[in-house]
N, C-alpha and C positions, 0 to 999 in steps of 0.2 A: 456516438457509440455508447452502448449500454454498459453500465458499471456492473460487470459480472465476470467471474472467473478468477484466475490466478493473478495475484498482485505481487509482482517480483520486487522485493526490497533489497537493494544492493548491499553486499558486504563491505566493510570498511577497509578497502585495499588501497595502499599507496601507489601500487603499480597500475597506472592508467591503462596501459595496453592490456594487462591481464584482466582488469575490470571490464573493459569493452568486449574482450573475447568471451568472457563468461556471460555477460548480458546478451550478447548476440546469440549465443546458444539457446538461451531462454526464449528469446524472440523467435528463433527458428522453431522452437517447440510449441509456439502458439500464444505466448504472453503478449498482451496488448496494453498493459498498464504496468509501468515501472516507477518505483520510487527511489530517488537518489538519496541515500542516507550514509553519511560518513562522518562520524563523531570525532574521529582522531585526526583527520586531515586539517591542515592549516588553510587559511583563506585562499592563498595562491593555488594550492592543489585543488580545492573545490572549484575555483574558477576555471581551472583547466579541465577537470573531469566532467562537470555538469554540461557545458556546451557540447562536448564530444559525445556524451550520452544522448543529448537531445537530437543531434544529427543522426546518430545510430537509430533512435526510435523513429524518427521521421522516415528513414529509409525502409522501415518495416511496418509502417502504418500503425505505430503504437504511440501512446501518450506518456509523457514524462512529468512526474510530480516531484517537487523538491521538498524534502523533509526539513521542517523547523527553520526555514530561511526564506522569508517572503522577498527580501531584497534581491537575493540571488535568482529566485524564480522570475521576478520581474525583469531583471537585468538581461537574462538570456532568452526571454520569451518562452519559458516553459509552459506547460499546460495547466499548471496550478501548483498549489502548495498544501502540505499537511502539517497541521499545528497541534502541539500538545499543550498541557496545562501552563507551562512556563514560557510559551513562545509568542506572547503578545496578545493584543486585543483582537478577538475574533471578528467583531463588527467592523473594525477599522480595516482588517485584512480583506474582508469581503468587499468593502467599498473600493479599495485600491485595486483589487484584482479585476473587478468589473464582472459583468454577467457571462462573458465568454470563457472564463477560466474556472478550473475546479478548485474547491476548497474542501479538504477533508479534515476531520476533527477527531482527535483521540479522546474517548469518553471513558476509558478504563472499565470500571464496573458501575458507572454513575448515570442512571437514567436522567437525572436533572441536568447534567451537562449536555446530554444528547438533546434534551428539549431546548436548551439555550442555543445549541448548534443549529437546530431546525429554525429557530426564531430569526437568527441572523442570516440564514440562507446558505448553510452548508450543503454540499452536494452529496456527501456521504458521511456516515459516522462509523467510528472504529471502536470496538470493544475488545478487551483482553487484559491480561493473558488468560487464555482458556486452559492452557497446559503449561507445564514447566518449560521455561524458555532459556536456551543457552545464551541468547542475546541480552535478555533482561532477567536474570535469575531471581531478583528480588521483586519482580512485578506482582501487583495485586492480581488475584484470580477473579475472573468473571464467571457467573453461572451460565450454563448452557441454555437456560430459559430466556436469557436476555435478548438474543437476536430476534426471535419471533415476536417477543413482546414489544420491542422497540419499533419493528417494522409495522406492526398492527397499529401502534399509537401514532407514529410519526410519518410513516410512508416514505422513509428515505432508505436508499441502499445501505446495507450493513456490512461492514468489513470485520472479519475476525482476525486476530493476531495473537501470537504467543505460543511457541512450542508446537506449531502445526507440522504434521508429517503426512505423507501419503496414506499412512495407516489410519490416522484419526480424522483426516479431512472429510470423509463421508459423514461422520457424526456431526460436524459443524454445518455442512451443507443441509443436512436433514433438519438441523436446528434453526435454519433460516438464513444462514450467512450467504450473502451475494458475492462477496469478495473474500479470498483467503490471502492474507499477507504473509509471505514466506521468505525467510532469509536462509537459514542454515540448511534445511532439508532440500532446498533447491540448489543453492550455489556450492554446497559441499558434496553434492551427488557425483558419483563417478561419471555419469553421462547426463549433463545438465539438460540438454535438448530432450532426451527421452523422459526425464523426470518432469519437465515442464509439460510435455505432451500427455503424460499420465494424469497430471492434475487437470489439464484442460478437458480430458475425456470424462472426468467425473461430472463436470457441468453439462456436457453433451448428453451423458446418460440420464441426468436428472430431467432434461428437457424432453427427451424421447421416451422416457419410461412412463 
């Protein structure tokens, strides 16, 4: 599956049933890549939510990436993991995951980290925050010139993250982003399925225009 489109990053909900309901609406709206991210849940809750999300993604022909937890990704047979600066050795993670699983790497505003990610075999690189983010209000800002420059140099799919909304998404797609990682603007929308479909249509328009 091509790494392109809306990348749904889960909100930190303790209510597993509510989380699954929201993610399913996103999947029905066209999402095919989901990242499980819950920084507030304890290990037991994460071990409950992650496999349930994986089963849901399987039913909708979507892939599930686990944020910042290689061990959990391996334990449940997820489709890969996404690692930040403090989340362990990238080369070791690549080796343990093997060639059939996805490794995403947060590169913030740092081209050098993206080069290292490329060297160890990352499947995609993520830059941001591009806009003010309610999820990470203190996050460093990345310039809009970064996606196209990184793609030209490294040839990897580029994920944009941070403060993305349906309003500013076209700007990022035009700047070269292949994936848009969205939390709040998707999962806090009054109609999650419709919002996901609206994001998905932006990429369809790009292909056909």
